[in-house]
N, C-alpha and C positions, 0 to 999 in steps of 0.2 A: 504493500500500500504506500510505502514511502519512496518507491522507485520513481525516477524521473525518466520518462520515455522520450527518446528522440525520434526523429523521422525514421520509418522502417527502411527507407532507402536514402541514406544521408548524403551520398556523393555521386549522384547519377552523372554520366557524361553529358547528357542532354536532358532538359526539362521543357517539353513542349506544352503549349496550351492552345485551346481552340475557342475562338470567340464566336458569339452569335450562333450557337449550335442548337438552340431551342427557339421555335417560332415565336412563342409568347415572350421570351426575353428580348428578341429583336424588336417585337412590337412595342414593348414598354419603353424601349430606348428610341423609338421612332427611327429605326434603322432598317435598311433593306436586308432581306435574307441573302447571304452570299451564294454565288453560283458554285463556288469551290470552297473547301475549308479555309477559314480565316485563321492562320497559324501565327502565333508569336511565341516567345520564350519567356519563362520565368527563370531568372538566373538561379542555379542551384544553391547559391549562397543565401537565398531567402528562405530555404527550407528549415522548418522547426518541427518539434514534436506535437503531439495531440493535446497537450495541457499547457502550452507555452503562453507567455504574455506577448501580445502583439503591440509593437511600439509605433505609435502614430507620429507622423512628422507634419501633419496638417489637420484641419477640421473637415476635410473632404475625402473621407475614406469609406469605401463600401465593402461589404461581405459578398461572397459568391460561392455557394456550396457546389461541390463537384464530385464526380466519380473519377478516380485516378487509375490509369492502366499502367502496369509495370511490365516492360519488355523482358522476356526470358532469353531464349535463343535469338540472337540478332539475325539480321538479314537485309538484303537489298532486293528491290523489286518483288516484294512479297505479294502473291495473289490474295485477293479478298477471301477466297475459299480456304486458304491456309492460315489466315491471320491469327486465329485463336491458338494455333500451335506455337506462336511466338509470344504469347502472354503468360507470364509466370504468376501474376497476382493482380489484385484489385485493392484499392485503398480509398478512404475518405480524404477529401482535400478541401481547402478553402483558398480561393484565388483572391486574396485581399488586394484592393486596388485604390491607389491614391489618384483620384480624378483630376486634381489640380495639376499634377505632373503629367498624367496621361494625355491631357488635352492642352498642354502648354505650347504645343506646336501643331502645325498642319503639314502632313498627316500626323495623327496622334503618336505619342511615345508609349505604345502598349508595353514594350519590354521594361522600360524604366519605371513607369507608373505602377507596375505590378511586381517589382523585384526589390523593393526596400527590404532591409533585414527584417526577418520575422514574418514576412508577408506570404509565406507558403506553408501553413500548418498541414501536416499529413499524419495519417495513422488512424487508430492506435496500433493496428496490425495490418499485415498483408494477407489477403485471403485468396486461395486458389479459385480461379474462375469456374472450375468444375463443381465447387461447393454451392454455387448459386446459379440463378438464371440471369445472366448479365443483360438480357434484352428486356427484363421486366423489373429492374431495381428501382425502388422508391428512394428519392433524395429529399431530405427534409432539413431545413435550416431554421433554428429558433434563435431569437434575440431575447435574452432575459426570460426564457421559457415561453415566449410568444411565437407561434409559427409564422414565418415570413415567406419561406419557399417550400413548395410541395410539388414535386414533379417526378416523372418516371423516365427511365432510359429508353422506353419505346417511343418517346417524343423527340429523340435526337434527330436532327436533320441529316447529319452525316454519321452513320453507324461506326462503331469501333473498328470493325474490319475495313470499312472504307477509309478511315483515318490512317490505319496502319499501312494500307496499300499506298495511299497518297503520299505519306511522309517517306516511305521507303523507296519511292521512285526518285526522290531528291537526295536523300542521305541514307547511308547504311545505318540501320538501327542497331544499337549495342545493348548487351545485357544490362539491365538496371535503368535504361532510359525511361522517363516518365512521360505520359500523355494525360494532361488534364482535359477532360472531354467536353467541357462546357457547362454552363449553369442554367437552371430553369428560371422562370419568371419570379419576381419578388425581390430582386436586388434592392438594397437600400443602404443608408449611411449608418455608421456606428459612432458612438461617443465614448469618452473615457468612462470606465466602469462597466460597460456592457459586457455580457457574457454571450459568446457565440457557441451554440451547440449545433453541430452538424453531423447528420447521420445518413448512412445508406443501409437499407435493410439487408441483413445477412453479412454485411461487411464490417460495420462497427460505428462507433460514435466518437467524435473528438469534441473537446470543450476548451475554448481559449478565451482569455480575458483581455479586454482592450485597456491599454495603459494610457497615461497622460502623454500629450504631445511633447516631443523633445526638441 
């Protein structure tokens, strides 16, 4: 009970993330649904464990609950039909986002705005995809125990096999690479003292606390 859990995959070579991968989330941001996956990176240095304190740097920070895919056997040009053979695990994640930095330039700084230290909580464990039905997983985010996000992975615009095939056409995926697969509708701001509880059915629950801006 006194153990401090870190991220299950602490030092991935790459940490990819997918934007606007749920129709309702694109709609709430008044953004067009992309024709191809909208890919950015969260720097691996932002990863923290499932009970971490998130360090704000401004008053314009949002939560985004996500299912995270962990690559097992790497590969290049992976066919969609074989994609699940390259997944070793699934995790819960939060794509914490500083909107002030993200939209400080045109086009936006997705990578920078989402890669502040502590902005990548993951965990608490990594679950084998064979232990769940990845196509029907429920993703719920609560702020101070109030449900803000409630979606399922069958609402993904680009499926997990599609994302793996798409990314592997560009870069060889390596063991331990992460793919944050997108967030459902209900994204909103956090303030110091808020507690974010993010869960994915059958995968786990993380709980992080928002600290004061530094």
